[in-house]
C-alpha positions in Angstrom: 38.0 -28.0 4.3 35.5 -26.8 1.6 31.9 -27.3 2.3 29.6 -28.4 -0.5 26.6 -26.2 0.3 24.7 -27.5 -2.8 24.6 -31.0 -1.5 23.4 -30.1 2.0 19.7 -30.8 2.6 17.5 -27.7 2.4 15.0 -27.2 5.3 11.4 -27.3 4.3 9.9 -24.1 5.5 6.8 -24.0 3.4 3.8 -23.9 5.7 0.2 -23.1 5.0 -2.6 -22.3 7.3 -4.8 -25.2 8.6 -8.2 -24.1 9.8 -9.7 -25.9 12.8 -13.0 -25.3 14.6 -12.5 -25.8 18.4 -15.3 -26.8 20.7 -17.6 -24.2 22.1 -16.6 -22.7 25.4 -20.0 -23.3 26.9 -19.3 -27.1 27.0 -16.0 -26.5 28.7 -17.7 -24.3 31.4 -20.3 -27.0 32.0 -17.6 -29.7 32.4 -15.6 -27.5 34.8 -18.7 -26.7 36.8 -19.5 -30.4 37.1 -16.0 -31.2 38.2 -16.1 -28.4 40.8 -19.5 -29.6 42.1 -18.2 -33.2 42.3 -15.1 -32.0 44.3 -17.4 -30.1 46.7 -19.4 -33.2 47.3 -16.2 -35.2 48.0 -15.1 -32.6 50.5 -18.4 -32.6 52.2 -18.4 -36.3 52.5 -14.9 -36.2 54.0 -15.9 -33.7 56.7 -19.0 -35.7 57.5 -16.9 -38.5 58.9 -17.1 -40.6 55.7 -13.4 -41.1 55.7 -10.4 -39.1 54.4 -10.4 -41.1 51.2 -13.0 -38.7 49.9 -10.5 -35.8 50.1 -8.2 -37.7 47.9 -10.9 -38.0 45.3 -11.6 -34.3 45.5 -8.0 -33.4 44.3 -8.3 -35.0 40.8 -11.7 -33.5 40.4 -10.4 -30.0 41.1 -7.4 -30.7 38.8 -9.7 -31.7 36.0 -11.8 -28.5 36.5 -8.6 -26.4 36.3 -7.4 -28.1 33.2 -10.7 -27.6 31.5 -10.8 -23.9 32.5 -7.2 -23.5 31.2 -8.3 -24.6 27.8 -10.9 -21.8 27.5 -10.1 -18.8 25.2 -11.9 -16.2 23.2 -11.5 -15.2 19.5 -12.6 -11.7 18.6 -14.0 -10.5 15.3 -11.4 -10.3 12.5 -8.8 -12.1 14.5 -7.3 -15.6 14.8 -5.7 -17.8 17.3 -2.7 -19.9 16.2 -2.1 -23.2 18.1 1.2 -24.8 18.8 1.9 -27.9 20.8 5.6 -28.1 22.0 6.6 -26.0 19.0 4.6 -27.9 16.5 2.0 -26.0 14.5 -1.5 -27.5 15.0 -3.9 -25.2 13.3 -5.6 -21.8 13.4 -9.1 -20.9 14.8 -10.9 -18.0 13.2 -14.5 -18.6 14.5 -15.3 -15.8 16.9 -16.6 -16.4 20.4 -15.7 -18.4 23.5 -13.9 -21.6 22.5 -12.1 -24.5 24.1 -9.0 -26.3 23.0 -6.3 -28.5 24.4 -5.0 -26.7 27.5 -1.4 -27.7 26.5 -1.7 -25.6 23.3 0.1 -22.3 23.2 -2.3 -19.7 21.6 -0.9 -16.7 19.7 -3.2 -13.9 18.6 -3.0 -12.6 15.0 -5.1 -9.7 13.9 -6.9 -10.1 10.5 -8.0 -6.5 10.4 -7.1 -4.1 7.6 -4.1 -2.0 8.4 -2.3 0.9 6.8 1.0 2.7 7.3 2.7 5.6 5.6 6.4 5.1 4.8 9.1 7.5 5.6 9.9 10.2 3.1 12.7 8.6 1.1 15.3 10.5 -0.9 16.2 8.6 -4.1 17.1 9.3 -7.7 14.5 8.9 -10.4 15.1 7.3 -13.8 16.9 10.4 -15.1 19.1 10.8 -12.0 17.3 13.7 -10.4 17.1 13.4 -6.6 13.5 13.3 -5.4 11.5 12.8 -2.2 8.9 10.1 -2.2 6.6 8.4 0.3 3.8 5.9 0.0 0.7 4.6 1.8 0.2 0.9 1.9 -3.0 -0.8 3.0 -2.7 -4.5 3.9 -3.9 -7.4 6.0 -2.8 -10.9 7.0 -4.5 -13.7 5.0 -2.4 -16.7 6.0 -1.5 -16.8 9.7 0.9 -19.7 9.5 3.0 -17.9 6.9 2.9 -14.6 8.8 4.2 -16.2 12.0 6.5 -18.9 10.8 7.9 -17.7 7.4 9.3 -14.4 8.7 10.6 -13.2 12.1 8.3 -10.2 12.5 5.7 -9.7 9.8 4.9 -6.1 10.8 8.5 -5.1 10.4 8.8 -7.2 7.2 5.9 -5.3 5.6 7.5 -1.9 6.4 11.0 -2.8 5.2 9.9 -4.5 2.0 7.4 -1.7 1.2 10.1 0.9 1.4 12.4 -1.3 -0.7 9.7 -1.6 -3.4 9.2 2.1 -3.3 12.9 2.9 -3.8 12.9 0.5 -6.8 9.8 2.1 -8.2 11.4 5.6 -8.2 14.4 4.2 -10.1 12.2 2.9 -12.9 10.3 6.1 -13.7 11.2 9.8 -14.3 9.5 12.4 -12.2 8.0 14.0 -15.3 7.8 12.3 -18.8 10.1 13.9 -21.4 8.8 12.2 -24.5 5.3 11.3 -25.6 4.1 8.0 -24.3 6.6 7.8 -21.4 5.2 7.1 -17.9 6.1 9.5 -15.2 5.7 9.4 -11.4 3.7 12.7 -11.4 1.7 12.4 -14.6 0.6 8.7 -14.4 -0.5 8.1 -10.9 -2.8 5.2 -11.6 -0.2 3.2 -13.5 2.5 3.9 -11.0 0.2 2.9 -8.1 -0.7 -0.4 -9.7 3.0 -1.1 -10.3 3.8 -0.3 -6.7 1.1 -2.5 -5.4 2.2 -5.5 -7.6 5.8 -5.2 -6.6 5.0 -5.0 -2.9 2.6 -8.0 -3.1 5.4 -10.0 -4.8 7.7 -9.2 -1.9 5.2 -9.9 0.8 3.6 -13.1 -0.6 5.9 -15.3 1.5 4.8 -13.5 4.7 1.1 -14.3 4.2 0.1 -10.7 3.6 -2.4 -9.4 1.1 -1.8 -5.9 -0.2 -5.1 -4.1 -0.8 -3.8 -0.7 -2.0 -0.5 1.1 -2.5 -0.2 4.7 -3.7 2.3 7.6 -3.5 1.4 10.0 -0.8 4.3 12.5 -1.2 6.3 13.3 -4.3 8.6 16.3 -4.7 12.0 17.2 -6.0 14.8 17.3 -3.4 15.3 20.7 -1.9 18.7 21.2 -3.5 17.2 21.1 -7.1 13.6 22.1 -6.3 14.1 25.8 -7.4 15.9 24.8 -10.6 13.3 22.3 -11.5 10.5 24.8 -10.8 12.1 27.2 -13.3 12.4 24.4 -15.8 8.7 23.6 -15.4 7.7 27.2 -15.8 9.9 27.6 -18.9 8.3 24.5 -20.4 4.8 25.9 -19.6 5.7 29.2 -21.3 7.1 27.5 -24.4 3.9 25.3 -24.7 1.7 28.4 -24.2 3.6 30.3 -26.9 3.4 27.4 -29.3 -0.4 27.4 -28.9 -0.5 31.2 -29.4 1.6 31.1 -32.5 -0.5 28.2 -34.0 -3.7 30.2 -33.3 -2.3 33.4 -34.7 -1.1 31.8 -38.0 -4.6 30.3 -38.4 -6.2 33.7 -37.8 -3.9 35.4 -40.3 -4.6 32.7 -42.9 -8.4 33.2 -42.3 -8.1 37.0 -42.7 -6.3 36.8 -45.9 -8.8 34.2 -47.3 -11.7 36.5 -46.4 -10.2 39.6 -47.9 -9.5 37.7 -51.1 -12.9 35.9 -51.2 -14.9 39.1 -50.8 -12.7 41.4 -53.0 -12.4 43.8 -50.1 -8.9 45.0 -51.0 -6.3 43.9 -53.5 -2.9 43.1 -51.8 0.3 42.4 -53.5 3.0 40.2 -52.0 4.7 43.1 -50.2 1.5 44.3 -48.6 0.5 40.8 -47.6 3.9 40.3 -46.0 3.5 43.6 -44.1 -0.1 42.7 -43.0 1.0 39.2 -41.9 3.9 40.8 -39.9 1.5 43.3 -38.2 -1.1 40.7 -37.4 1.4 38.3 -35.9 2.9 41.1 -33.8 -0.6 42.0 -32.5 -1.8 38.5 -31.9 1.5 37.0 -30.4 2.4 40.0 -28.2 1.8 39.7 -24.5 1.0 43.4 -24.3 -1.9 45.3 -25.7 -1.3 46.7 -29.2 -1.0 50.5 -29.6 -2.9 51.6 -32.7 -1.4 54.1 -35.1 -4.0 56.1 -37.0 -2.9 57.0 -40.6 -4.3 60.6 -41.1 -3.1 60.8 -44.7 -1.0 63.4 -46.3 -1.8 67.0 -45.4 
C-alpha cells in the first residue's frame, strides 16, 4: 500500500531558548540547614523519653533537607544549565553562581565559551578542475542552548561536519588563481573568500543554535601530483609578466632617446639608421645579460 507522506503531520521541532532565573543557592542552604536542625531536635526529644512519635517526625524533616540539597547546582562563567522535567524542556539558566531549582529537573551543562577548530586537509577540485588541498579554521560559540541540544544530535560533531562540507563547496566555486581580470581566486582574494566561507557555514549551522565568529582558510596548496607542474606554470607566468614590463619600459626609453636626439639636433638619422639604433637599444635594454660594447676605431 502506498503511503501519502505529504498528508502525514509534520513534527514541530522548532524550539527556542527560554531564559529563567533560579533562586539563589543561599536560600536553599538555609532551608536545608533549618530542616536538619529540626530533625535533630525531634531525634533529641525521642531519646529524652518524649515518645517514639518524634522519630517519625524527624524522617520527613530529613527528607525535606535532602530534597532541598538535591536542587542546588552551580553555573560557571560563560556556561548555561538546561532544565528538563521528564523530557520536557523547562528553560535555561545563565546567571553564574550557586543556584537552586526543582530537584526533579535534570540539568545539562552547555558551554557558551568561544571555541575553534581546524578542519582536516581536504583534497578537492577547484573551479577549473585542478586538485588542491585546503583546510580552514572556524571560530564559533553556542548562542541558543535549546537549539543546540534539541535540534541536532551532537552539536559539536554537527559543526565539524557542516564546516567541512561548506569548505568543499567553497573550493568548487573558485579557482586557485584567477585567470582573467576581476575573477576572485582562493589565493589572491583571501578576504572575500573568508567572508563567503563564514556566511555559508553560518547558514548551515543556524539550526544548531551556533554563531560563527570567524572562518578563514588555514592551508591552501596544489595537490602533490600537480604541484610541480603548477609551480612551473606560475614561474612561466611571472617571467612573461616581467618581460612585458621590460619591453614596455625599453620601448619608452627608445622613444625618449629619439625625441631628445631630434629635439637638440645632436645627429641626423635617416630611417635605416633609426631602425638600427632602435634594434641595438632594444637588444641592450631587453637582454638579461650585460651588453658587450664594440668600439668603432674607424678606418685605418
